[in-house]
C-alpha positions as CSV (number, residue, x, y, z in Angstrom):
1,M,-3.2,5.9,13.8
2,A,-0.9,4.0,11.1
3,S,1.4,6.1,8.5
4,R,2.1,6.3,5.2
5,G,4.5,3.5,4.2
6,E,3.8,1.2,7.0
7,V,2.5,-2.6,6.5
8,W,0.1,-3.6,8.6
9,L,-2.3,-6.5,8.6
10,V,-5.8,-5.7,7.8
11,D,-9.0,-7.1,7.8
12,L,-10.5,-6.8,4.2
13,G,-14.0,-8.3,4.8
14,M,-15.0,-11.9,3.7
15,T,-13.9,-11.8,-0.1
16,A,-10.8,-10.5,0.5
17,K,-9.8,-11.8,3.8
18,V,-6.9,-10.8,6.4
19,R,-3.6,-10.1,4.9
20,P,-1.1,-7.5,4.7
21,A,-1.4,-4.4,3.3
22,L,0.5,-1.2,2.6
23,V,-0.7,2.3,4.0
24,L,-0.7,4.5,1.0
25,S,-2.5,7.4,2.2
26,V,-1.4,10.0,4.6
27,P,-3.2,10.6,8.0
28,P,-6.5,12.4,7.6
29,A,-7.2,16.1,9.3
30,D,-10.1,16.3,11.9
31,E,-12.4,17.8,9.3
32,D,-11.6,14.7,7.1
33,R,-13.3,11.0,7.3
34,A,-11.2,8.5,9.1
35,L,-9.9,6.4,6.0
36,I,-7.0,4.8,5.2
37,T,-6.0,3.5,1.8
38,L,-4.2,0.3,1.5
39,V,-2.2,-1.5,-1.4
40,P,-3.2,-5.3,-0.4
41,H,-0.1,-7.8,-0.6
42,T,-0.7,-11.2,-2.5
43,T,1.2,-14.5,-2.7
44,S,-0.6,-15.1,-6.3
45,V,1.7,-12.9,-8.3
46,R,1.4,-12.5,-11.5
47,N,3.8,-10.9,-14.3
48,S,2.2,-7.6,-14.5
49,S,3.3,-3.5,-14.1
50,Y,0.6,-3.5,-12.1
51,A,2.1,-5.4,-9.4
52,A,5.3,-4.5,-6.9
53,A,7.5,-7.1,-5.7
54,V,9.1,-5.8,-2.3
55,A,11.6,-8.4,-0.9
56,V,11.1,-7.8,2.8
57,P,11.7,-10.0,6.1
58,F,8.1,-9.3,7.7
59,L,6.3,-10.7,4.6
60,K,5.9,-14.0,2.3
61,S,7.5,-13.7,-1.0
62,G,4.9,-11.9,-3.1
63,A,3.8,-8.4,-4.3
64,F,1.6,-5.2,-3.8
65,D,-1.2,-5.3,-6.1
66,A,-2.0,-1.9,-7.4
67,Q,-4.9,-2.8,-9.0
68,G,-6.7,-3.8,-5.6
69,L,-6.1,-0.5,-3.9
70,V,-9.2,-0.2,-1.0
71,T,-10.2,2.4,1.5
72,V,-10.9,1.0,5.2
73,P,-11.7,2.8,8.4
74,P,-8.7,2.5,11.1
75,V,-10.7,-0.3,12.8
76,R,-9.7,-2.8,10.6
77,L,-6.2,-2.7,10.7
78,I,-5.0,-5.6,13.1
79,R,-1.6,-5.1,14.2
80,R,1.8,-2.9,12.4
81,L,4.1,-5.6,10.3
82,G,6.9,-3.4,9.4
83,R,8.0,-0.4,7.1
84,L,8.9,0.0,3.8
85,N,11.9,2.1,3.0
86,G,11.9,5.2,0.4
87,A,13.0,2.8,-2.5
88,Q,10.3,0.5,-2.0
89,L,7.7,2.7,-1.5
90,A,8.5,4.3,-4.5
91,Q,8.3,0.9,-6.0
92,V,5.0,0.5,-5.1
93,E,3.7,4.1,-6.4
94,V,5.0,3.4,-9.7
95,A,2.6,0.4,-9.8
96,V,-0.4,2.3,-8.3
97,C,0.3,5.1,-10.6
98,A,0.2,2.8,-13.6
99,G,-2.8,1.0,-12.6
100,S,-4.5,4.2,-12.5
101,G,-3.5,6.1,-15.3
102,L,-1.5,8.7,-13.1
103,R,1.5,10.5,-13.6
104,L,4.5,10.6,-10.7
105,P,5.0,14.0,-10.5
106,S,8.6,15.5,-11.5
107,L,10.6,16.9,-8.9
108,P,12.2,20.2,-8.8
109,S,15.8,20.5,-10.0
110,E,18.1,20.8,-7.5
111,G,20.6,24.1,-7.6
């Protein structure tokens, strides 16, 4: 099963084709539907606040497109390409929140 923060090569269907995508969702519980929410990666980058350009050695230059969120069954995942670190994942989360009108939760203060 894919884990949040991993980047997989995914079959997104005839229109969207096979492309890398970031796993955004957490693993479903037994009573949940077996679906995975993804942020597709594109090499056609626009200067948009809804795109997160993250440089990793296992991807071509490009960005994760937060306006292209998609949910697929696990059978569509072909192979794992790598994993984003915490800062890189946070960068994509900011773009997803901007694209969907969500606010990032504030973290409790320490101390």
